[in-house]
N, C-alpha and C positions, 0 to 999 in steps of 0.2 A: 664797450666799443669806442668810447672817446679816446682811450689810450692808443688804440690801434690807429685811429684817424690822424694822430700826430706823431706816429712812428715809434711809439713805445710798445714793445712786445707784450702781449697778454694772451691768455688762454681762457676760453670759456669752458666750464665743465657742465655737461648735461648728461642725463641718463639716456639710455639707449632709445627710449620711446620719443625723446625730444630732439634727436639729432637732426632729422629732416627739417623740423621747424626752425632750428637754430640756423641752418643754412639758408632758408628762405628769408628769415629776418636779417641776416647779415647782408644778403644780396640787396634787400630793400633799402638798407642803410648805406649802400655803396661799399660794403666790406666783404665782397665775394670771396676773399681769401682769408677770412677770419679763421684763426686757429681754434679748433674745438677738440677737447679731450672728452671721450665718452666713458661714463661710468656704466659698467655692465649690470643692468638690473634697475631696481627702483629703491632708492635710498630710504624713502619714508616707511617702507614695510619690512626692512631688513634690520637685523640686530646690529648693535654697534660693532660686534666682533666681525660679522660678515662684511660690513661696510669697510672697516679697517683692512681686512684681508683683500677685498676687491681693489681698493685704492692702491695698496702696496704692490699687488701682483700685476695690475693692468693700467690703472689710471695715472699713477705718478710718473711713469715713463713717458706717457703722452704729454703730460704737463711740462716736464723737463725739456722734451724735444721741441715743444712749441715755444718755450721761452728762450731757448738757446739757438734755435734755427734762425735762418735769415730769409728775407724775401728779396728778389731782384727788383729792378726798377719798374718792371711791369706788374709787380705784386704777386708773381708766381713763386711758389715754394721752391727753395733750393734744397732738395733732399729731405724736406720736412713733410711728413704725411701723418698727421695726427688724426686718429679715429679709432 
């Protein structure tokens, strides 16, 4: 979150069950528009192969969108909807 607060793009990666919590923590830290990529499932109980497949098929695109998108002066996403 420190990078975001000084204008450096970053993306937090969370599993599905932690998405709501990540939004609450971001808002509490004054980063209501923090970019979050969601990994579908629970990494700790999946095989390496499943994790790699899920990242390649779903999560990596969210990470790239979050890192390459821009925020306007109000902090609102400009066409970047990472989730």
